[in-house]
C-alpha positions as CSV (number, residue, x, y, z in Angstrom):
1,M,0.0,0.0,0.2
2,H,1.7,3.1,-1.4
3,E,0.7,6.5,-0.2
4,V,0.1,8.9,-3.3
5,K,1.6,12.3,-2.6
6,N,1.9,15.4,-3.7
7,P,4.3,18.1,-3.4
8,K,3.3,20.9,-2.2
9,K,5.6,24.1,-0.5
10,P,4.2,25.0,3.1
11,L,2.6,29.0,3.4
12,L,5.4,29.8,5.6
13,F,8.0,29.7,2.2
14,Y,5.6,31.9,0.2
15,Y,5.8,34.4,3.4
16,G,9.7,33.9,3.7
17,L,9.8,34.5,-0.1
18,V,7.8,38.1,0.4
19,L,9.7,39.3,3.0
20,L,12.9,38.4,1.4
21,I,11.9,40.0,-1.7
22,L,11.4,43.1,0.8
23,F,14.4,42.9,2.5
24,L,16.3,42.7,-0.4
25,F,14.4,45.7,-2.3
26,N,15.2,47.8,1.3
27,A,18.6,47.2,1.3
28,L,19.5,47.6,-2.4
29,A,16.5,49.1,-5.0
30,I,16.6,52.0,-2.0
31,P,20.2,52.9,-1.9
32,Y,20.5,53.1,-5.0
33,I,17.4,55.0,-5.7
34,E,18.5,57.6,-3.4
35,E,21.8,58.0,-4.9
36,K,20.6,59.0,-8.4
37,S,18.4,61.3,-7.1
38,I,21.7,63.2,-6.0
39,K,23.9,65.1,-8.3
40,E,27.4,65.1,-7.6
41,V,29.4,67.6,-9.1
42,D,33.7,68.9,-8.7
43,Y,34.6,71.1,-5.7
44,G,35.2,73.8,-8.5
45,T,31.8,74.0,-9.4
46,F,31.0,74.1,-5.6
47,M,33.4,77.2,-5.5
48,T,31.7,79.0,-8.3
49,M,28.6,78.7,-7.0
50,T,29.8,79.9,-3.8
51,E,31.2,82.9,-5.2
52,N,27.8,84.0,-6.9
53,K,25.8,83.1,-4.2
54,E,23.9,80.4,-5.7
55,I,23.8,78.0,-2.2
56,G,21.0,77.4,-0.6
57,Q,21.4,74.9,2.4
58,V,24.8,73.1,2.9
59,Q,26.0,70.8,5.4
60,V,29.7,69.9,6.0
61,Q,30.5,66.2,6.4
62,D,33.5,64.2,7.5
63,N,34.0,63.0,3.7
64,Q,31.5,64.6,1.7
65,I,29.5,68.1,1.4
66,V,26.1,68.2,0.5
67,F,24.5,71.2,-0.3
68,T,21.1,72.7,-2.6
69,D,20.6,75.3,-4.2
70,K,18.6,78.6,-3.7
71,E,15.3,77.0,-4.7
72,N,16.3,74.0,-2.6
73,E,15.0,72.0,-5.7
74,T,18.1,70.3,-6.7
75,I,20.8,68.6,-4.2
76,Y,24.6,68.3,-4.9
77,K,27.3,66.7,-3.1
78,T,31.5,67.2,-3.3
79,G,34.1,65.3,-1.8
80,V,36.2,67.3,0.9
81,M,39.1,69.5,0.2
82,N,42.3,71.2,2.2
83,D,40.2,74.6,2.6
84,P,40.5,76.7,5.9
85,D,38.6,79.4,4.7
86,L,35.3,77.6,3.0
87,V,33.0,78.1,6.3
88,N,34.2,81.9,6.1
89,R,33.2,82.3,2.1
90,L,29.8,80.3,2.9
91,H,28.7,82.6,5.4
92,K,29.3,85.3,2.8
93,S,27.4,83.9,-0.1
94,G,24.4,83.6,2.4
95,A,24.2,79.7,2.9
96,E,22.0,78.4,5.3
97,F,24.2,76.3,7.6
98,T,22.1,72.9,9.0
99,S,23.2,70.3,11.5
100,E,20.6,67.7,10.7
101,I,20.6,65.7,7.3
102,I,18.9,67.3,4.1
103,E,16.2,65.8,2.8
104,E,17.7,63.4,0.2
105,M,14.5,63.1,-1.8
106,S,11.3,64.7,-2.1
107,P,8.4,64.0,0.2
108,F,6.7,62.0,-2.6
109,M,9.6,59.9,-3.3
110,A,10.2,59.1,-0.1
111,I,6.4,57.9,0.2
112,F,5.9,56.4,-2.9
113,L,9.6,53.8,-2.2
114,N,8.6,53.2,1.4
115,W,5.4,52.7,1.4
116,I,3.6,52.2,-2.2
117,L,5.8,50.3,-4.0
118,P,6.4,47.4,-0.9
119,L,2.4,47.3,-0.9
120,L,1.9,47.1,-4.7
121,I,5.1,45.0,-4.7
122,F,3.6,42.5,-1.6
123,T,-0.2,42.3,-3.4
124,V,0.8,41.4,-6.7
125,I,3.2,39.0,-5.4
126,G,-0.2,37.7,-3.1
127,Q,-2.6,37.5,-5.8
128,I,0.2,35.1,-7.9
129,M,0.4,33.2,-5.0
130,M,-3.6,32.8,-4.3
131,K,-4.2,32.0,-7.9
132,R,-1.3,29.2,-7.7
133,V,-3.1,27.8,-4.5
134,M,-6.6,27.9,-5.9
135,D,-5.6,26.2,-9.2
136,K,-4.2,23.4,-7.1
137,A,-7.4,23.2,-4.5
138,G,-9.5,23.0,-7.1
139,G,-10.0,26.8,-7.7
140,G,-13.0,29.6,-7.8
141,K,-13.7,29.5,-3.4
142,S,-12.2,32.0,-1.9
143,S,-11.9,29.6,1.4
144,M,-9.4,28.1,-0.3
145,M,-7.1,30.5,0.1
146,F,-3.5,29.0,0.9
147,G,-5.1,25.7,1.5
148,M,-6.8,25.9,4.4
149,G,-10.0,25.0,2.9
150,K,-8.8,21.8,0.9
151,S,-9.3,18.4,3.1
152,N,-5.5,16.6,3.5
153,A,-6.8,13.0,2.8
154,K,-4.0,10.4,2.3
155,V,-4.7,8.6,-1.1
156,Y,-3.6,4.8,-1.2
157,V,-3.2,3.0,-4.5
158,K,-2.8,-0.7,-4.6
159,S,0.3,-2.1,-3.5
160,S,1.5,-5.7,-3.2
161,E,3.5,-4.6,0.0
162,G,0.9,-3.7,1.8
163,I,-1.5,-5.4,4.8
164,R,-4.1,-7.9,3.6
165,F,-6.7,-9.6,5.9
166,A,-4.6,-12.5,6.6
167,D,-2.4,-10.4,8.4
168,V,-4.7,-9.4,10.7
169,A,-5.9,-12.2,13.5
170,G,-8.2,-12.6,16.4
171,E,-10.9,-10.4,14.8
172,D,-12.9,-12.6,12.7
173,E,-16.1,-10.7,12.6
174,A,-15.4,-7.8,12.0
175,K,-12.8,-9.0,9.3
176,E,-16.0,-11.2,8.0
177,N,-17.7,-7.6,7.6
178,L,-15.4,-5.8,6.1
179,T,-14.5,-8.6,3.5
180,E,-18.2,-8.2,2.4
181,I,-17.5,-4.8,1.4
182,V,-14.3,-5.2,-0.5
183,D,-16.2,-8.0,-2.3
184,Y,-18.9,-5.9,-3.5
185,L,-16.7,-3.6,-5.0
186,H,-14.9,-6.2,-6.5
187,N,-18.2,-8.1,-7.7
188,P,-21.2,-5.6,-7.2
189,G,-23.3,-7.6,-9.8
190,K,-24.0,-10.2,-7.6
191,Y,-25.2,-8.2,-5.0
192,K,-27.2,-5.6,-7.2
193,E,-29.5,-8.6,-9.1
194,I,-30.6,-9.4,-5.7
195,G,-31.3,-5.7,-5.1
196,A,-29.2,-5.4,-1.8
197,S,-27.1,-2.3,-1.7
198,M,-23.8,-1.7,0.7
199,P,-24.0,0.0,3.8
200,K,-23.0,3.7,3.2
201,G,-20.7,3.9,6.7
202,I,-18.9,1.5,8.6
203,L,-18.2,2.1,12.2
204,L,-15.5,0.5,14.3
205,V,-16.0,0.6,17.6
206,G,-13.4,-0.8,20.4
207,P,-10.6,-0.3,23.2
208,P,-7.7,0.9,22.1
209,G,-5.2,-1.4,20.2
210,T,-7.5,-3.9,19.2
211,G,-6.5,-3.0,15.6
212,K,-9.1,-0.6,14.3
213,T,-7.1,1.4,12.2
214,M,-5.0,-2.2,10.9
215,L,-8.4,-3.6,9.9
216,A,-8.6,-0.2,7.5
217,K,-5.4,-0.6,6.5
218,A,-6.3,-4.2,5.4
219,V,-9.6,-2.9,3.6
220,A,-6.8,-1.0,1.8
221,G,-4.7,-3.8,0.8
222,E,-7.6,-5.8,-0.3
223,A,-9.7,-3.5,-2.3
224,N,-8.7,-2.4,-6.1
225,V,-10.3,1.6,-5.5
226,P,-9.0,4.2,-4.5
227,F,-8.7,4.6,-0.3
228,F,-8.3,8.0,1.5
229,S,-7.4,8.0,4.7
230,M,-8.0,10.9,7.1
231,S,-7.8,11.8,10.8
232,G,-10.6,13.3,12.5
233,S,-8.4,15.9,13.8
234,E,-7.8,17.1,11.2
235,F,-10.4,18.5,9.8
236,V,-10.5,21.3,13.1
237,E,-9.5,24.4,12.3
238,M,-9.0,27.8,13.8
239,F,-11.1,29.7,11.3
240,V,-15.1,29.4,11.5
241,G,-15.9,26.8,8.1
242,M,-12.9,25.7,7.3
243,G,-13.7,22.3,8.7
244,A,-16.5,22.2,6.4
245,S,-14.8,23.0,3.9
246,K,-12.4,20.3,4.1
247,V,-15.2,17.7,4.4
248,R,-17.0,19.3,1.1
249,D,-13.7,19.0,-0.8
250,L,-12.7,15.2,0.4
251,F,-16.6,14.3,-0.6
252,K,-15.5,15.9,-3.9
253,Q,-12.1,14.0,-4.3
254,A,-14.2,11.0,-3.3
255,K,-17.3,11.0,-5.8
256,E,-14.6,12.0,-8.5
257,K,-13.0,8.9,-7.8
258,A,-16.1,6.7,-7.3
259,P,-15.9,3.6,-6.3
260,C,-13.9,4.3,-3.7
261,I,-13.4,4.0,0.3
262,V,-13.1,6.9,2.6
263,F,-11.5,5.9,6.3
264,I,-11.8,8.5,8.9
265,D,-9.7,8.1,12.1
266,E,-10.9,8.8,15.9
267,I,-14.2,10.1,14.2
268,D,-15.1,11.4,17.4
269,A,-13.1,14.9,17.2
270,I,-15.7,16.0,15.2
271,G,-18.6,13.8,15.7
272,K,-19.6,14.8,19.3
273,K,-22.9,15.2,21.0
274,R,-24.7,18.6,19.6
275,D,-25.6,19.9,23.1
276,G,-27.6,23.0,21.5
277,Q,-25.9,25.4,24.2
278,M,-25.2,28.7,23.0
279,G,-21.5,29.8,22.9
280,G,-20.0,26.3,22.1
281,N,-17.6,25.2,19.3
282,D,-19.4,26.6,16.0
283,E,-16.5,25.8,14.2
284,R,-17.1,22.0,15.1
285,E,-20.7,22.1,14.9
286,Q,-20.6,23.4,11.0
287,T,-17.8,20.8,10.4
288,L,-20.4,18.0,11.6
289,N,-23.3,19.1,9.5
290,Q,-21.2,19.3,6.8
291,L,-20.2,15.9,7.6
292,L,-23.8,14.5,7.9
293,T,-25.1,16.5,4.7
294,E,-22.2,14.8,2.8
295,M,-22.9,11.2,3.8
296,D,-26.6,11.4,3.5
297,G,-27.9,14.6,2.3
298,F,-30.1,15.9,-0.9
299,E,-27.5,14.5,-2.9
300,G,-26.4,11.6,-1.5
301,N,-22.5,10.1,-1.5
302,T,-23.0,7.1,-4.7
303,G,-20.6,4.8,-4.8
304,V,-18.3,6.3,-1.5
305,I,-18.3,3.8,1.1
306,I,-17.2,5.7,4.9
307,L,-15.3,3.6,7.1
308,A,-14.4,5.1,10.4
309,A,-12.8,4.6,13.5
310,T,-13.4,5.4,17.4
311,N,-13.3,4.4,21.0
312,R,-16.0,6.5,22.0
313,P,-19.0,5.6,20.5
314,E,-21.4,6.7,23.1
315,S,-20.1,10.3,22.3
316,L,-20.7,10.3,18.8
317,D,-24.0,12.7,17.6
318,P,-27.5,10.2,16.9
319,A,-27.8,12.0,13.8
320,L,-23.9,10.6,12.5
321,T,-24.8,7.0,14.1
322,R,-28.4,6.3,12.5
323,P,-28.8,3.7,9.8
324,G,-28.4,5.5,6.6
325,R,-24.9,7.2,7.4
326,F,-23.3,4.7,9.8
327,D,-25.9,1.6,9.0
328,R,-23.1,-1.2,10.5
329,R,-21.1,-0.9,13.5
330,V,-18.9,-3.4,14.4
331,P,-17.2,-3.9,17.4
332,V,-13.5,-4.7,17.4
333,E,-13.0,-6.3,20.8
334,L,-10.5,-7.7,23.1
335,P,-9.3,-10.9,21.5
336,D,-10.4,-13.7,23.5
337,L,-8.1,-17.2,23.8
338,K,-8.0,-18.2,20.1
339,G,-7.3,-14.9,19.1
340,R,-4.6,-14.2,21.3
341,E,-3.2,-17.3,19.6
342,E,-3.1,-16.5,16.4
343,I,-2.5,-12.7,16.9
344,L,0.9,-14.7,18.5
345,K,1.3,-16.9,15.6
346,V,1.0,-13.7,13.0
347,H,3.3,-11.7,14.9
348,A,5.9,-14.6,15.6
349,K,6.3,-14.9,11.5
350,K,8.6,-11.2,11.8
351,I,10.7,-12.9,14.1
352,R,13.3,-16.2,14.5
353,I,11.5,-18.3,17.3
354,A,12.4,-22.2,18.7
355,D,9.8,-24.4,17.7
356,D,8.8,-25.6,20.5
357,V,6.7,-22.6,21.7
358,D,3.7,-23.4,23.1
359,Y,1.5,-20.2,22.0
360,N,-1.9,-21.4,24.0
361,K,0.5,-21.3,26.9
362,I,1.6,-17.9,26.2
363,A,-1.9,-16.6,24.8
364,R,-3.1,-17.9,28.5
365,M,-0.5,-16.3,30.5
366,A,-1.0,-12.5,28.8
367,S,-5.2,-13.1,29.3
368,G,-7.0,-9.2,28.7
369,A,-3.9,-8.3,26.0
370,S,-4.9,-6.4,23.1
371,G,-3.6,-7.1,19.5
372,A,-1.4,-4.1,20.0
373,E,0.3,-5.5,23.5
374,L,0.9,-8.6,21.8
375,A,2.8,-7.4,19.2
376,N,4.8,-5.7,21.9
377,I,5.2,-9.2,23.8
378,V,6.4,-10.8,20.7
379,N,9.0,-7.9,20.0
380,E,10.3,-7.9,23.8
381,A,10.6,-11.3,23.5
382,A,13.3,-11.1,20.2
383,L,14.8,-8.0,21.8
384,R,15.6,-10.3,25.2
385,A,17.2,-12.6,22.7
386,V,19.2,-10.1,21.3
387,R,20.3,-9.3,24.6
388,D,21.2,-12.3,25.6
389,K,23.3,-13.3,22.5
390,R,20.9,-16.3,20.8
391,T,20.0,-15.6,17.1
392,Y,16.1,-17.2,18.5
393,A,13.5,-16.4,21.0
394,T,12.7,-19.0,23.1
395,Q,9.3,-20.0,25.4
396,A,11.3,-18.3,28.5
397,D,11.9,-15.2,26.8
398,M,8.0,-15.2,26.1
399,E,7.2,-15.7,29.4
400,E,9.7,-12.9,30.4
401,S,8.1,-10.4,28.0
402,I,4.8,-11.0,29.3
403,E,6.0,-10.0,33.1
404,T,8.1,-6.9,31.2
405,V,4.6,-5.7,29.4
406,I,2.8,-6.6,32.6
407,A,5.1,-5.6,35.6
408,G,8.2,-3.9,33.9
409,Y,11.8,-4.6,33.7
410,Q,13.6,-6.4,36.5
411,K,15.0,-3.7,38.7
412,K,18.5,-5.4,39.2
413,N,19.8,-2.5,41.6
414,A,17.0,-3.0,43.8
415,I,18.0,-4.4,46.9
416,L,15.2,-5.7,49.8
417,T,17.1,-6.0,53.4
418,N,16.3,-9.9,54.8
419,K,13.3,-8.8,56.7
420,E,11.6,-7.1,53.6
421,K,12.1,-10.4,51.9
422,L,11.2,-12.4,54.0
423,V,7.5,-9.8,54.5
424,V,6.9,-10.0,50.4
425,S,7.6,-14.1,50.4
426,Y,5.0,-14.0,53.1
427,H,2.7,-11.5,51.0
428,E,2.9,-13.6,47.6
429,I,2.5,-17.1,49.3
430,G,-0.9,-15.5,51.1
431,H,-2.2,-14.8,47.4
432,A,-1.2,-18.1,46.1
433,L,-2.1,-20.3,49.2
434,V,-5.5,-18.6,49.2
435,A,-6.7,-18.9,45.5
436,A,-5.3,-22.4,45.7
437,K,-7.2,-23.5,48.4
438,Q,-10.6,-22.0,46.3
439,T,-11.9,-23.9,43.5
440,N,-13.3,-21.9,41.6
441,S,-9.7,-19.6,40.9
442,A,-7.1,-19.8,38.9
443,P,-4.5,-22.0,38.9
444,V,-0.7,-20.3,39.9
445,Q,1.6,-19.8,37.3
446,K,4.0,-18.4,38.8
447,I,5.5,-16.2,42.4
448,T,8.3,-14.3,42.5
449,I,9.7,-11.7,44.6
450,I,12.5,-10.4,42.3
451,P,11.1,-6.2,41.8
452,R,9.8,-4.7,39.1
453,T,10.1,-1.6,37.3
454,S,6.2,-0.8,37.8
455,G,6.9,-0.5,41.4
456,A,6.0,-3.8,42.5
457,L,7.8,-5.9,44.7
458,G,6.9,-9.1,43.6
459,Y,3.3,-10.9,42.4
460,T,1.5,-13.9,41.3
461,M,0.7,-14.9,38.2
462,Q,-2.6,-17.0,37.8
463,V,-3.8,-18.1,34.3
464,E,-7.3,-19.0,33.6
465,D,-7.7,-22.3,31.9
466,G,-9.9,-21.1,28.8
467,N,-12.4,-18.3,28.2
468,H,-15.1,-17.2,30.8
469,Y,-17.8,-14.6,29.8
470,L,-20.1,-15.0,32.7
471,M,-18.4,-14.9,36.5
472,T,-20.8,-16.2,39.3
473,K,-21.2,-14.4,42.7
474,E,-18.9,-17.2,44.3
475,E,-16.3,-16.9,41.6
476,I,-16.2,-12.5,42.1
477,E,-15.8,-13.5,46.3
478,N,-13.2,-15.9,45.3
479,K,-11.5,-13.2,44.1
480,I,-11.8,-10.5,46.4
481,A,-10.4,-13.6,49.1
482,T,-7.3,-13.8,46.6
483,F,-6.8,-10.2,46.8
484,T,-6.5,-9.7,50.6
485,G,-4.3,-13.0,50.8
486,G,-1.4,-10.7,50.7
487,R,-2.1,-8.6,53.9
488,A,-3.8,-12.1,55.7
489,A,-0.3,-13.2,55.4
490,E,1.3,-10.4,57.2
491,E,-1.5,-10.2,59.6
492,V,-1.1,-13.6,60.5
493,I,2.7,-14.6,60.4
494,F,3.9,-10.5,61.4
495,G,0.6,-9.2,63.4
496,S,1.7,-6.0,61.8
497,V,0.5,-4.7,58.0
498,T,2.8,-3.2,55.1
499,T,2.0,-0.5,52.7
500,G,2.9,-3.7,50.1
501,A,-1.1,-4.1,49.5
502,S,-2.0,-1.1,48.2
503,N,-3.1,-2.1,44.8
504,D,-4.6,-5.5,45.9
505,I,-6.9,-3.2,47.7
506,E,-7.7,-1.1,45.2
507,Q,-8.8,-3.8,43.4
508,A,-10.8,-5.5,45.9
509,T,-12.3,-2.5,46.5
510,R,-13.7,-2.1,42.9
511,L,-14.5,-5.6,42.8
512,A,-16.6,-5.3,45.8
513,R,-18.2,-2.1,44.5
514,A,-19.0,-3.3,40.9
515,M,-21.1,-6.6,42.6
516,I,-23.6,-4.2,44.4
517,T,-24.2,-1.1,42.5
518,R,-23.7,-2.9,39.2
519,Y,-24.0,-6.6,39.0
520,G,-27.4,-6.8,41.4
521,M,-26.0,-9.1,43.5
522,S,-26.3,-7.7,46.9
523,E,-29.8,-8.5,48.2
524,D,-30.7,-5.5,50.1
525,F,-30.6,-3.6,46.1
526,D,-31.5,-6.0,44.2
527,M,-31.5,-6.0,40.4
528,V,-31.0,-2.0,40.9
529,A,-28.4,-0.2,38.8
530,L,-26.7,2.6,40.9
531,E,-24.0,2.8,38.8
532,T,-23.4,3.9,35.4
533,V,-20.3,3.3,33.0
534,N,-18.7,5.9,31.2
535,N,-16.2,5.6,27.9
536,Q,-16.2,1.8,28.7
537,Y,-13.2,1.4,26.0
538,L,-11.0,3.9,27.8
539,G,-10.8,2.7,31.2
540,G,-14.4,2.1,32.0
541,D,-14.8,5.0,34.1
542,T,-17.8,4.5,36.7
543,S,-20.3,7.0,38.5
544,L,-22.9,7.0,41.1
545,A,-26.7,7.1,40.4
546,C,-28.3,7.3,43.2
547,S,-28.9,9.1,46.2
548,A,-26.2,10.5,49.6
549,E,-28.3,7.9,51.7
550,T,-28.3,5.1,49.2
551,Q,-24.3,5.4,48.8
552,A,-23.4,5.6,52.8
553,E,-25.6,2.5,52.3
554,I,-23.1,1.3,49.2
555,D,-20.2,2.2,51.5
556,R,-21.0,0.0,54.2
557,K,-22.1,-3.1,52.1
558,V,-18.7,-2.8,50.7
559,V,-16.7,-2.8,53.8
560,E,-18.5,-5.6,55.2
561,L,-17.8,-7.8,52.2
562,V,-14.4,-7.3,51.5
563,R,-14.3,-7.8,55.6
564,S,-16.3,-10.9,55.2
565,Q,-13.4,-12.0,52.3
566,H,-10.9,-10.8,54.5
567,E,-11.2,-13.1,57.0
568,K,-12.1,-16.3,54.8
569,A,-8.5,-15.6,54.0
570,K,-7.3,-15.4,57.5
571,T,-9.4,-18.3,58.3
572,I,-7.6,-20.3,55.0
573,L,-4.2,-19.4,56.1
574,R,-4.3,-19.7,59.6
575,E,-5.5,-23.7,59.1
576,N,-2.6,-24.5,56.5
577,R,0.0,-22.3,58.3
578,A,2.6,-25.4,57.9
579,K,2.5,-25.0,54.3
580,L,2.9,-21.3,54.2
581,D,5.5,-21.4,56.4
582,E,6.9,-24.0,53.8
583,L,6.3,-22.6,50.9
584,A,7.2,-18.9,51.8
585,K,10.9,-20.2,53.0
586,F,10.8,-22.2,49.6
587,L,10.4,-18.8,47.6
588,Y,12.3,-16.6,50.1
589,E,15.6,-19.0,49.4
590,R,14.6,-18.8,45.0
591,E,13.7,-15.5,44.8
592,T,10.7,-17.3,41.7
593,I,8.9,-20.8,41.7
594,T,6.8,-21.9,38.9
595,G,3.6,-23.1,39.7
596,D,4.3,-26.8,39.8
597,E,6.5,-26.1,42.4
598,F,4.2,-24.2,44.5
599,M,1.5,-27.3,43.8
600,S,4.1,-30.2,44.4
601,I,5.3,-28.5,47.8
602,L,1.1,-27.6,49.0
603,N,0.1,-31.5,48.0
604,H,3.0,-33.4,49.1
605,Q,3.3,-33.0,53.1
606,D,6.9,-34.4,52.9
607,E,8.3,-33.6,49.9
608,I,9.6,-30.4,49.2
609,G,10.4,-29.5,45.3
610,S,14.2,-29.1,44.7
């Protein structure tokens, strides 16, 4: 996929050219004109005019004498000679001495050269520049002046090196929708035969990094039609009307090359809901109104298919997302287990990797990762292999790269005291032991007390067996108990607490609050939604939608829920105190243990993993 670029000079180039011309004119032309306006004579003529009392004003300078005739109409100059009696002769002749420089040109000539002529030059050059820019932009509209109303859409043509659908994995449903569009562009006859028409617009929605833009690039690589690409922020201009002008110009180009595809990335930059309040950004609303008209207005946009991407679909104007404009919404969600495995395989083709790598295990360890994060994991594995002076990446490189992406690099210079190291060991074993003793918790994959650059002094990695789309109340409660297991271990063993549980507290509180306010898992509130989710694809911020009294009751229920699971975690650890000590000692000595080693010690009373 190659971008077709039209060479053009920036606006700053033309301004610089005009300023350079004016500077050269003032530095060279004006002094030359002024020089020509002064008549140079010899010293004898000057003496003769003095004797004949024909001198009007005179100024004796160090290197020359400047004087005028009696009528002050002509300016003369001559050289300086050794003439001691010169001043007396000039005084007797009636000449007027002046300490100021004599005006070297007429007032009209000075105004013409210093003001009128530069303005004329600037106007002529400006007219030439405007004509050239308007010719490039299609001409005829003042809104195209200096290219401000011209769209900067990138035009792509077919290329054998571009991204194809085969290069995009993990989003089969989205690919199927877009493949249908490409097929329609290649074979419109079979669709028209039955009377079907393609959607005018397709909106790709999903979290960042899931491949929305890559899918659009794949469409550009597959479709044998012109492909226009532009970001929503490129329509935003300082001057009112410029954004709307860019929209008109974009669709004008697209209609000339129809059938074609227009891709607008981050469309929420111009497609936000119109609130109707006065004093808003009128430029943005004009741009949105023009986009609405071009997509499905009186004239229509036959032959132009619109692709758009956003991770804030809830902020888009309803008039933009209605059928007839965006007929189809294609979710591009985080990949499931099978999708993560396919994505890893696609990116692993770009590096040299061992044949025995277990992609399924890596995919299970990278639960919740987006396509961009999986690509980063594969690249980190390749970089780690290079650092270790190996020519290919291994399973260990892939697993370590997951930890690098999740928790950061290992801190080589972070040295914990023996006391801190022991506390962290019990803390992490507390998490793992509580998780293992609860039947609905994910199995432990790895436990480490090596500090990471993210600030974590250690962590316990749990890996799900497969895809889980639903969670029961018991499963969520078990997760909360697992989060409190680290703090519970500190209390059981040391009788005190540390700051190491801050992240555990945040996650446990978030889960407990969601159970009550969003999942309807509280007997007191039943199936009442007390909280709404905003920006579900951008972190999922929540806001309570209830009275102050209800909020206080929610807080009490959250505290009770977390406290009960905290007590359950402490009970589990007290009942398994011997295993807690044994596992913590083993982790203290090894610093990192696998899930198999952990389960071996837990399940065999007399056997300690070596």
